[in-house]
NURONU-895581 format. One line per 2 residues: number of its first residue (from 1); their letters; for each residue x, y, z of N, C-alpha, C. Coordinates in steps of 0.2 Angstrom, whole numbers, padded with zeros to 4 digits. Example, Ala and Ser with C-alpha at 12.3 -4.5 7.8 and 13.67 -1.06 7.14 Angstrom:
BEGIN
1	AS	0066/-0028/0039/0062/-0022/0039/0066/-0016/0039 | 0064/-0011/0035/0068/-0005/0036/0064/0000/0039 .
This chain:
BEGIN
1	DG	0019/0114/0047/0021/0119/0052/0015/0120/0057 | 0010/0116/0057/0005/0116/0062/0000/0121/0062 .
3	KK	0000/0125/0057/-0004/0131/0056/-0011/0130/0053 | -0011/0125/0049/-0017/0123/0046/-0020/0116/0047 .
5	MY	-0026/0115/0047/-0029/0108/0047/-0033/0107/0040 | -0033/0101/0038/-0037/0099/0032/-0042/0094/0034 .
7	VA	-0048/0095/0033/-0053/0090/0035/-0057/0088/0029 | -0058/0082/0028/-0061/0079/0022/-0069/0079/0024 .
9	CG	-0073/0081/0019/-0080/0082/0020/-0084/0080/0014 | -0091/0078/0015/-0095/0077/0010/-0096/0070/0007 .
11	IG	-0101/0069/0003/-0102/0063/0000/-0100/0063/-0008 | -0106/0064/-0012/-0105/0064/-0019/-0100/0070/-0021 .
13	SG	-0102/0076/-0018/-0098/0082/-0020/-0093/0083/-0014 | -0088/0080/-0014/-0083/0080/-0009/-0079/0086/-0009 .
15	SV	-0077/0088/-0003/-0072/0094/-0002/-0068/0093/0004 | -0062/0097/0004/-0058/0097/0009/-0058/0104/0012 .
17	QI	-0060/0105/0019/-0061/0111/0022/-0054/0113/0025 | -0052/0119/0024/-0045/0122/0027/-0047/0126/0033 .
19	ID	-0044/0124/0039/-0045/0127/0045/-0039/0130/0048 | -0039/0137/0049/-0034/0140/0052/-0034/0138/0060 .
21	VA	-0028/0135/0062/-0028/0133/0069/-0028/0138/0074 | -0025/0144/0073/-0025/0149/0078/-0031/0152/0079 .
23	SR	-0035/0154/0073/-0042/0157/0074/-0047/0152/0075 | -0046/0146/0073/-0051/0140/0073/-0057/0142/0068 .
25	QI	-0055/0145/0063/-0060/0147/0058/-0058/0143/0051 | -0064/0142/0047/-0063/0139/0041/-0061/0144/0036 .
27	TG	-0055/0144/0033/-0053/0149/0028/-0053/0147/0021 | -0055/0141/0019/-0055/0139/0012/-0058/0132/0011 .
29	EI	-0059/0131/0005/-0062/0124/0003/-0059/0122/-0004 | -0058/0116/-0004/-0055/0113/-0010/-0060/0107/-0013 .
31	AV	-0062/0108/-0019/-0066/0103/-0022/-0062/0097/-0024 | -0064/0091/-0021/-0061/0085/-0023/-0066/0080/-0026 .
33	GH	-0066/0073/-0024/-0070/0068/-0027/-0076/0066/-0023 | -0078/0060/-0024/-0084/0056/-0021/-0081/0053/-0014 .
35	TP	-0084/0056/-0009/-0083/0053/-0002/-0075/0053/-0001 | -0072/0059/0000/-0065/0059/0002/-0064/0057/0009 .
37	GC	-0058/0054/0010/-0057/0051/0017/-0050/0052/0019 | -0046/0047/0017/-0039/0047/0018/-0035/0053/0015 .
39	MA	-0030/0055/0019/-0026/0061/0016/-0019/0060/0018 | -0015/0064/0014/-0007/0064/0016/-0005/0071/0013 .
41	IS	0000/0074/0017/0003/0080/0015/0010/0079/0013 | 0012/0081/0008/0020/0080/0006/0024/0084/0011 .
43	PD	0030/0081/0013/0034/0084/0018/0036/0091/0017 | 0036/0094/0011/0037/0101/0010/0031/0105/0010 .
45	GK	0025/0102/0012/0019/0106/0013/0016/0109/0006 | 0019/0107/0001/0016/0110/-0005/0010/0106/-0009 .
47	RL	0009/0100/-0007/0004/0096/-0010/0000/0092/-0005 | -0006/0091/-0007/-0011/0087/-0003/-0013/0081/-0007 .
49	FV	-0013/0075/-0005/-0016/0070/-0008/-0022/0067/-0004 | -0028/0066/-0008/-0034/0065/-0005/-0037/0059/-0009 .
51	GN	-0039/0053/-0005/-0042/0047/-0008/-0049/0048/-0008 | -0052/0048/-0015/-0059/0048/-0016/-0062/0041/-0016 .
53	RF	-0065/0039/-0011/-0067/0032/-0010/-0071/0029/-0016 | -0076/0033/-0018/-0080/0030/-0024/-0079/0032/-0031 .
55	NN	-0074/0036/-0031/-0071/0037/-0038/-0065/0033/-0039 | -0063/0029/-0034/-0057/0025/-0035/-0051/0029/-0038 .
57	DV	-0050/0035/-0035/-0044/0038/-0037/-0042/0043/-0031 | -0036/0046/-0033/-0033/0051/-0028/-0032/0058/-0031 .
59	SV	-0035/0063/-0028/-0034/0070/-0030/-0027/0072/-0028 | -0024/0076/-0032/-0017/0079/-0030/-0019/0086/-0030 .
61	VD	-0018/0089/-0025/-0020/0096/-0024/-0014/0101/-0023 | -0013/0106/-0027/-0008/0111/-0026/-0010/0116/-0020 .
63	LS	-0007/0116/-0015/-0009/0119/-0009/-0008/0127/-0010 | -0003/0129/-0014/-0002/0136/-0015/-0008/0139/-0019 .
65	TG	-0012/0135/-0023/-0018/0138/-0026/-0024/0135/-0024 | -0024/0130/-0020/-0030/0126/-0018/-0034/0123/-0023 .
67	QT	-0030/0121/-0028/-0034/0118/-0034/-0031/0111/-0035 | -0036/0106/-0037/-0034/0099/-0039/-0031/0100/-0046 .
69	VS	-0024/0097/-0046/-0021/0098/-0052/-0021/0091/-0056 | -0023/0085/-0053/-0023/0079/-0056/-0027/0074/-0052 .
71	RV	-0029/0069/-0055/-0033/0063/-0052/-0029/0057/-0054 | -0027/0053/-0049/-0023/0047/-0050/-0027/0041/-0049 .
73	PV	-0029/0037/-0054/-0033/0031/-0053/-0029/0026/-0048 | -0033/0023/-0044/-0030/0017/-0040/-0034/0011/-0041 .
75	IR	-0036/0007/-0037/-0039/0001/-0039/-0046/0001/-0036 | -0048/0001/-0030/-0054/0001/-0027/-0055/0004/-0020 .
77	EP	-0059/0009/-0020/-0060/0012/-0013/-0054/0013/-0009 | -0050/0019/-0010/-0045/0020/-0006/-0047/0022/0001 .
79	MG	-0044/0019/0006/-0047/0020/0013/-0041/0022/0018 | -0035/0021/0016/-0029/0023/0020/-0024/0025/0016 .
81	MA	-0020/0030/0019/-0015/0033/0015/-0009/0035/0019 | -0003/0035/0016/0003/0037/0020/0008/0039/0015 .
83	IT	0013/0043/0017/0018/0046/0012/0025/0044/0015 | 0030/0043/0011/0036/0041/0014/0040/0048/0016 .
85	PD	0044/0047/0021/0047/0053/0024/0051/0058/0019 | 0053/0055/0013/0057/0059/0008/0052/0062/0003 .
87	GS	0045/0060/0004/0040/0063/-0001/0040/0060/-0008 | 0044/0055/-0009/0044/0052/-0016/0038/0047/-0017 .
89	TV	0035/0044/-0012/0030/0039/-0013/0024/0040/-0009 | 0018/0040/-0012/0012/0039/-0008/0009/0032/-0008 .
91	LV	0008/0029/-0002/0005/0023/-0002/-0002/0023/-0001 | -0006/0019/-0004/-0014/0020/-0004/-0016/0013/-0002 .
93	AN	-0020/0012/0003/-0023/0005/0005/-0030/0005/0001 | -0031/0000/-0004/-0037/-0001/-0007/-0041/-0005/-0003 .
95	HL	-0047/-0003/-0001/-0051/-0007/0004/-0053/-0014/0001 | -0055/-0014/-0005/-0058/-0021/-0008/-0054/-0023/-0014 .
97	PL	-0054/-0030/-0015/-0052/-0032/-0022/-0056/-0030/-0027 | -0053/-0030/-0033/-0057/-0029/-0039/-0058/-0035/-0043 .
99	DP	-0056/-0041/-0041/-0057/-0047/-0045/-0064/-0050/-0045 | -0066/-0054/-0050/-0072/-0057/-0050/-0073/-0061/-0043 .
101	SD	-0078/-0062/-0040/-0079/-0065/-0034/-0078/-0073/-0035 | -0079/-0075/-0041/-0078/-0083/-0042/-0071/-0084/-0044 .
103	SY	-0066/-0080/-0044/-0060/-0081/-0047/-0056/-0085/-0042 | -0051/-0089/-0044/-0046/-0093/-0040/-0043/-0088/-0035 .
105	DV	-0040/-0083/-0037/-0036/-0078/-0033/-0040/-0071/-0033 | -0042/-0070/-0027/-0045/-0063/-0026/-0042/-0060/-0020 .
107	AA	-0039/-0054/-0021/-0035/-0050/-0016/-0035/-0043/-0017 | -0035/-0039/-0012/-0034/-0032/-0012/-0026/-0030/-0013 .
109	AV	-0025/-0024/-0015/-0018/-0022/-0016/-0017/-0015/-0013 | -0010/-0014/-0012/-0008/-0007/-0010/-0005/-0004/-0016 .
111	TL	-0008/0002/-0018/-0005/0006/-0023/0000/0011/-0021 | 0006/0011/-0025/0011/0016/-0023/0011/0021/-0029 .
113	IN	0011/0027/-0027/0011/0033/-0032/0017/0036/-0032 | 0021/0037/-0037/0027/0040/-0038/0025/0048/-0038 .
115	TA	0027/0052/-0033/0025/0059/-0033/0028/0063/-0038 | 0034/0061/-0041/0037/0064/-0047/0033/0065/-0053 .
117	DL	0031/0059/-0055/0027/0058/-0062/0020/0056/-0061 | 0018/0054/-0055/0011/0051/-0053/0010/0044/-0057 .
119	ST	0015/0041/-0058/0015/0034/-0061/0013/0029/-0055 | 0010/0024/-0056/0008/0019/-0050/0011/0012/-0051 .
121	VH	0012/0009/-0045/0013/0002/-0045/0009/-0001/-0040 | 0006/-0007/-0041/0001/-0010/-0037/0004/-0016/-0034 .
123	IR	0004/-0017/-0027/0007/-0023/-0024/0001/-0027/-0021 | 0001/-0033/-0024/-0005/-0037/-0023/-0003/-0041/-0016 .
125	LP	-0008/-0041/-0012/-0008/-0045/-0006/-0010/-0052/-0007 | -0009/-0057/-0002/-0010/-0064/-0003/-0018/-0065/-0004 .
127	NG	-0019/-0071/-0008/-0026/-0073/-0009/-0030/-0073/-0003 | -0036/-0069/-0004/-0041/-0069/0001/-0040/-0062/0005 .
129	ST	-0035/-0058/0004/-0035/-0052/0007/-0040/-0047/0005 | -0043/-0044/0010/-0049/-0039/0009/-0050/-0035/0015 .
131	SM	-0054/-0030/0014/-0056/-0025/0020/-0049/-0022/0023 | -0045/-0019/0018/-0039/-0016/0020/-0041/-0008/0022 .
133	YG	-0040/-0006/0028/-0042/0000/0031/-0036/0005/0032 | -0030/0002/0033/-0025/0007/0035/-0018/0005/0032 .
135	VC	-0013/0010/0032/-0007/0009/0030/-0002/0014/0033 | 0004/0012/0035/0008/0017/0038/0015/0016/0035 .
137	VS	0020/0020/0036/0027/0020/0034/0032/0020/0040 | 0037/0016/0040/0042/0017/0045/0046/0024/0045 .
139	PD	0048/0026/0050/0051/0033/0050/0057/0033/0045 | 0061/0028/0044/0066/0028/0039/0064/0027/0032 .
141	GR	0057/0026/0031/0055/0025/0024/0056/0018/0021 | 0059/0013/0025/0061/0007/0022/0055/0002/0021 .
143	YA	0051/0002/0026/0045/-0003/0026/0038/0001/0027 | 0033/-0002/0024/0027/0000/0025/0023/-0006/0028 .
145	YA	0018/-0004/0031/0013/-0009/0035/0006/-0008/0033 | 0003/-0013/0031/-0005/-0013/0030/-0008/-0018/0034 .
147	VH	-0014/-0016/0036/-0018/-0021/0040/-0025/-0023/0036 | -0027/-0029/0037/-0033/-0031/0032/-0035/-0038/0035 .
149	LL	-0041/-0040/0032/-0043/-0047/0034/-0040/-0052/0029 | -0039/-0058/0031/-0037/-0063/0026/-0042/-0069/0027 .
151	SR	-0046/-0069/0021/-0052/-0074/0021/-0050/-0080/0018 | -0052/-0086/0021/-0051/-0092/0017/-0057/-0094/0014 .
153	YQ	-0059/-0090/0009/-0065/-0091/0006/-0066/-0097/0002 | -0061/-0101/0001/-0062/-0107/-0003/-0063/-0113/0002 .
155	MP	-0063/-0112/0008/-0064/-0117/0013/-0072/-0118/0014 | -0074/-0125/0016/-0081/-0126/0017/-0083/-0122/0024 .
157	TT	-0088/-0119/0024/-0090/-0115/0030/-0093/-0119/0035 | -0089/-0123/0038/-0091/-0128/0043/-0089/-0126/0050 .
159	QL	-0084/-0121/0050/-0081/-0119/0057/-0079/-0112/0056 | -0080/-0108/0062/-0078/-0101/0062/-0072/-0100/0067 .
161	ER	-0072/-0104/0072/-0067/-0102/0077/-0060/-0104/0075 | -0055/-0102/0078/-0048/-0103/0076/-0046/-0101/0069 .
163	GW	-0049/-0096/0067/-0047/-0093/0060/-0049/-0097/0054 | -0054/-0102/0055/-0055/-0106/0049/-0058/-0102/0043 .
165	MN	-0062/-0097/0044/-0064/-0093/0039/-0061/-0087/0038 | -0060/-0083/0043/-0057/-0076/0043/-0051/-0075/0048 .
167	TN	-0046/-0072/0046/-0041/-0071/0051/-0039/-0063/0050 | -0035/-0060/0054/-0034/-0053/0054/-0026/-0053/0053 .
169	AL	-0024/-0049/0048/-0017/-0049/0046/-0014/-0042/0046 | -0007/-0043/0046/-0003/-0037/0044/0002/-0039/0039 .
171	SI	0002/-0035/0033/0007/-0036/0028/0012/-0031/0028 | 0018/-0034/0027/0024/-0030/0027/0027/-0029/0020 .
173	ID	0028/-0022/0018/0030/-0021/0011/0037/-0017/0011 | 0041/-0019/0007/0047/-0016/0006/0046/-0010/0002 .
175	AE	0046/-0004/0005/0044/0002/0001/0049/0004/-0004 | 0055/0002/-0003/0061/0004/-0008/0061/-0001/-0014 .
177	AK	0060/-0007/-0013/0060/-0012/-0018/0053/-0013/-0021 | 0048/-0010/-0018/0041/-0010/-0020/0039/-0017/-0021 .
179	KL	0039/-0021/-0016/0037/-0028/-0016/0035/-0030/-0009 | 0030/-0035/-0009/0028/-0038/-0003/0033/-0042/0001 .
181	VN	0035/-0041/0007/0039/-0045/0011/0036/-0051/0014 | 0031/-0050/0017/0027/-0056/0020/0021/-0054/0024 .
183	TV	0016/-0058/0025/0010/-0057/0029/0010/-0061/0035 | 0009/-0058/0041/0008/-0061/0047/0001/-0060/0050 .
185	LL	-0001/-0065/0055/-0007/-0064/0058/-0007/-0060/0064 | -0012/-0057/0066/-0012/-0053/0072/-0016/-0057/0077 .
187	DN	-0019/-0062/0076/-0023/-0066/0080/-0019/-0070/0085 | -0021/-0072/0091/-0019/-0077/0095/-0023/-0083/0093 .
189	VD	-0021/-0089/0095/-0024/-0095/0094/-0032/-0095/0096 | -0033/-0093/0102/-0039/-0093/0105/-0042/-0086/0106 .
191	LG	-0039/-0081/0103/-0042/-0074/0103/-0040/-0070/0097 | -0046/-0069/0093/-0045/-0065/0087/-0044/-0058/0088 .
193	AA	-0040/-0055/0084/-0039/-0048/0084/-0044/-0044/0078 | -0050/-0044/0080/-0055/-0043/0074/-0055/-0036/0071 .
195	NP	-0055/-0036/0065/-0056/-0029/0061/-0050/-0024/0062 | -0044/-0026/0061/-0039/-0021/0061/-0040/-0015/0057 .
197	WG	-0039/-0009/0060/-0041/-0003/0057/-0036/0002/0056 | -0034/0006/0061/-0028/0011/0061/-0022/0008/0063 .
199	LA	-0016/0011/0061/-0010/0008/0063/-0005/0014/0063 | 0000/0014/0067/0005/0019/0067/0012/0016/0070 .
201	TA	0017/0019/0068/0024/0018/0072/0028/0024/0072 | 0030/0026/0078/0034/0033/0078/0041/0032/0078 .
203	DG	0043/0026/0080/0051/0025/0080/0053/0019/0076 | 0049/0015/0072/0051/0010/0069/0052/0003/0073 .
205	LT	0051/0004/0079/0052/-0002/0084/0046/-0005/0086 | 0041/-0001/0087/0035/-0003/0090/0029/-0001/0085 .
207	LV	0025/-0005/0083/0019/-0004/0079/0013/-0005/0083 | 0008/0000/0083/0002/0000/0086/-0004/-0001/0081 .
209	VT	-0008/-0006/0083/-0014/-0007/0078/-0020/-0007/0082 | -0025/-0003/0080/-0032/-0003/0083/-0036/-0009/0080 .
211	HA	-0041/-0011/0084/-0045/-0017/0082/-0052/-0014/0083 | -0056/-0013/0077/-0063/-0010/0078/-0068/-0016/0081 .
213	GT	-0066/-0022/0079/-0071/-0027/0081/-0070/-0029/0088 | -0065/-0028/0091/-0064/-0030/0098/-0062/-0025/0103 .
215	RE	-0062/-0018/0100/-0061/-0012/0104/-0054/-0013/0108 | -0049/-0015/0105/-0042/-0017/0108/-0037/-0014/0104 .
217	IS	-0031/-0013/0107/-0025/-0011/0103/-0020/-0016/0104 | -0016/-0018/0098/-0011/-0023/0098/-0004/-0018/0098 .
219	VI	0000/-0020/0102/0007/-0017/0102/0012/-0022/0100 | 0015/-0021/0094/0019/-0026/0091/0027/-0024/0090 .
221	DL	0031/-0029/0092/0038/-0028/0092/0040/-0029/0084 | 0042/-0023/0081/0043/-0024/0074/0050/-0027/0072 .
223	PG	0055/-0026/0076/0062/-0030/0075/0061/-0037/0076 | 0057/-0039/0080/0055/-0046/0081/0051/-0049/0076 .
225	VL	0047/-0046/0073/0043/-0048/0067/0047/-0049/0061 | 0051/-0043/0060/0055/-0043/0054/0061/-0049/0054 .
227	KK	0063/-0050/0060/0068/-0056/0061/0065/-0062/0060 | 0059/-0063/0062/0056/-0070/0061/0054/-0071/0054 .
């Protein structure tokens, strides 16, 4: 309803500050976990989900009482979060893989939390996926989009240009079927889209992605990407 703001604060003893928008005053505090960051509010306004980066979990807060009622384990360092329009699923972008660094397949994953029973499903991204910062959901709830690096860590480090070692990627997830659709690159052949960070779509037709490494924004035609 636009009456309150929730601000993630703190490091070890993390908290969420509640701010009354009209008076611009802090009216409450909710204790959460280590280094809270990404957050999502359920569409009915009853629950707040908070990613605790270094606890590798998500606090579920009952906003009527201001108390954490559950902690849901994810994989590693939740850095981005979104909730489907119907409130049934919270999607969490895990920043880093949890695999041993010398494994054949090393990849980050998106965690899907069922808000009814807090059960989880993990959708693994392609081998080499890492540094995932953001995730968003289309307005109809059909697709989710996550941005990350795609590292070719098994290649000899003899060339950096043209994405030989690292590329910047967008992964498309079928939120209803809970599976990866595909991963596409954000780079041009001669121009890298370095460090994709935040992303959003208001109409499901255009996706906007920010790039921390090049201080640019990509504007992406989603129907064109899905058709291809």
